[in-house]
C-alpha positions in Angstrom: -41.8 8.5 5.0 -38.8 10.1 3.4 -36.9 8.6 0.5 -33.3 9.2 -0.5 -30.2 7.6 -2.0 -27.8 7.6 1.0 -27.3 4.4 3.1 -27.5 6.0 6.5 -27.4 9.3 8.3 -28.3 10.8 11.6 -30.7 13.8 11.5 -30.4 16.1 14.5 -33.3 18.6 15.0 -32.6 21.3 17.6 -35.0 21.1 20.5 -36.8 18.2 18.8 -36.6 14.5 18.2 -33.5 12.7 17.0 -34.1 10.4 14.1 -32.1 7.7 12.3 -32.3 7.4 8.5 -31.9 4.0 6.8 -31.9 5.2 3.3 -35.6 4.7 2.9 -37.4 5.7 6.1 -37.0 8.2 8.9 -36.9 6.2 12.2 -37.4 7.7 15.6 -34.2 6.8 17.6 -34.8 8.7 21.0 -35.9 11.9 22.5 -33.1 14.3 23.5 -32.5 16.0 26.7 -31.9 19.7 27.2 -28.5 19.4 25.4 -30.2 17.9 22.4 -28.1 14.8 22.3 -29.2 12.3 25.0 -32.2 10.8 26.7 -31.4 9.3 30.1 -33.0 6.0 31.1 -33.7 4.8 34.6 -34.1 1.1 35.4 -34.3 -1.3 38.4 -33.4 -5.0 38.6 -36.1 -5.2 41.3 -39.1 -4.4 39.2 -40.1 -3.2 35.7 -41.4 0.2 34.7 -45.2 0.3 35.2 -45.4 -3.0 37.1 -46.0 -3.9 40.7 -43.3 -3.2 43.2 -42.2 -6.3 45.2 -43.4 -6.4 48.8 -39.8 -6.1 50.2 -39.7 -2.5 48.8 -43.1 -1.5 50.4 -44.1 -0.3 53.9 -45.7 -3.6 54.6 -42.5 -5.6 53.6 -38.8 -4.9 54.4 -39.3 -1.3 53.4 -35.8 -1.1 51.8 -35.0 1.0 48.8 -34.9 -0.8 45.5 -31.7 -1.1 43.4 -31.6 1.6 40.7 -29.5 1.9 37.6 -29.3 4.6 34.9 -27.5 5.1 31.6 -27.3 7.3 28.5 -26.5 10.2 30.8 -25.4 13.6 29.4 -21.7 14.1 29.0 -21.7 17.4 30.9 -23.6 16.0 33.9 -22.0 17.1 37.2 -24.5 15.6 39.7 -27.9 13.9 40.0 -31.0 14.4 42.2 -33.3 11.4 42.9 -36.9 11.9 44.0 -39.4 9.2 44.8 -42.9 10.6 45.2 -46.5 9.5 45.1 -48.1 10.1 41.8 -51.8 9.4 42.4 -51.9 11.5 45.5 -50.7 14.6 43.7 -54.0 14.7 41.8 -55.9 14.6 45.1 -53.7 17.2 46.8 -52.0 14.7 49.1 -48.5 14.7 47.6 -46.0 12.6 49.5 -42.2 12.4 49.1 -41.0 8.9 49.7 -37.3 9.5 49.1 -35.1 12.5 48.4 -31.4 12.2 47.6 -29.2 14.9 46.1 -25.6 15.6 45.4 -25.2 12.2 43.8 -21.9 12.3 41.9 -22.1 12.8 38.1 -20.1 9.6 37.5 -22.5 7.5 39.5 -24.6 5.0 37.4 -26.8 3.5 40.1 -27.8 3.0 43.7 -27.6 -0.4 45.5 -30.5 -2.0 47.2 -31.2 -1.1 50.8 -29.3 2.1 50.8 -28.5 3.4 54.3 -30.6 6.3 55.7 -27.7 8.4 56.9 -27.8 12.2 56.3 -24.6 12.0 54.2 -23.5 8.9 52.3 -19.9 7.8 51.6 -19.9 9.4 48.1 -21.1 12.7 49.6 -24.7 12.2 48.4 -27.1 13.9 50.9 -30.5 12.9 52.0 -33.3 15.4 52.3 -36.4 14.8 54.5 -39.2 12.6 53.2 -42.8 13.4 54.0 -42.5 11.5 57.3 -39.7 13.9 58.5 -37.0 11.2 58.2 -33.9 10.6 56.0 -33.9 7.8 53.5 -36.5 5.7 51.7 -40.0 5.1 52.9 -41.8 2.6 50.7 -45.3 2.9 49.3 -48.2 1.3 51.2 -50.4 -1.5 49.9 -53.2 -0.3 52.2 -53.1 3.1 50.5 -52.8 1.5 47.1 -49.9 3.9 46.3 -48.4 4.4 42.9 -44.9 6.0 43.1 -42.6 7.6 40.6 -38.8 7.5 40.9 -37.5 10.5 39.1 -33.8 11.1 38.3 -32.6 14.6 37.3 -29.2 15.2 35.7 -27.7 18.6 36.5 -25.0 20.6 34.8 -23.6 21.7 38.1 -22.9 20.4 41.6 -25.6 21.0 44.2 -24.1 22.7 47.3 -26.9 22.0 49.7 -26.7 20.6 53.2 -28.6 17.4 54.2 -32.1 17.8 55.5 -33.5 20.0 52.8 -37.2 19.7 51.8 -38.4 18.7 48.4 -39.6 22.2 47.7 -36.2 23.7 48.6 -34.3 21.2 46.5 -36.5 21.6 43.4 -36.3 25.4 43.6 -32.5 25.1 43.5 -32.3 22.6 40.6 -34.9 24.0 38.3 -32.4 25.9 36.1 -29.7 23.2 36.3 -31.6 20.2 34.8 -30.2 19.0 31.5 -32.0 15.6 31.4 -34.4 13.5 33.4 -35.8 10.0 33.5 -38.5 8.2 35.5 -39.5 4.8 36.7 -43.0 4.1 37.9 -44.4 1.3 40.1 -47.3 0.5 42.3 -48.4 -1.7 45.1 -51.0 -4.5 44.9 -54.4 -2.8 44.1 -52.8 0.3 42.6 -54.2 1.5 39.3 -51.0 1.5 37.4 -50.4 1.7 33.7 -48.5 -1.2 32.2 -46.4 -0.1 29.1 -47.2 -1.9 25.9 
């Protein structure tokens, strides 16, 4: 604990945590992104982080993409990349990409449920190929007891890639452009998921 006489102040530590000070204690406010000022958050009205994904978003159900929303984005964000991939399988060498969408406009703050699987969307977002060689979302499987991670990357530049790129190609292009990221995890019935406290 730190003590002082001022009522309140924000302490900014380059490349470190951002704290709030209430005049008595240092309180962790949030973790910054690359620019040192923000920490993006990714949510869904369809399920909560670390919880089970409803059947309608799985392979056994409707197999439609869940609604996603994000906030606290960096002010200099020019575009986003969204990746939904298996997380357990990566440890076993069986990594699968369930969804790959890039070129999402920097002003976007979410994706609606059941997004179409066209190569290019109305806002010029572009689909890459998932692990099944198709555009769009492919839900996790209850049979495989999948756990998936939705990961959103904020970029400081627009990504000039044609639709139909692979996960490896996209990530090789964005690696030096990422200024913040956020993730949302979920699993099917039987998956060994971690529930946040």
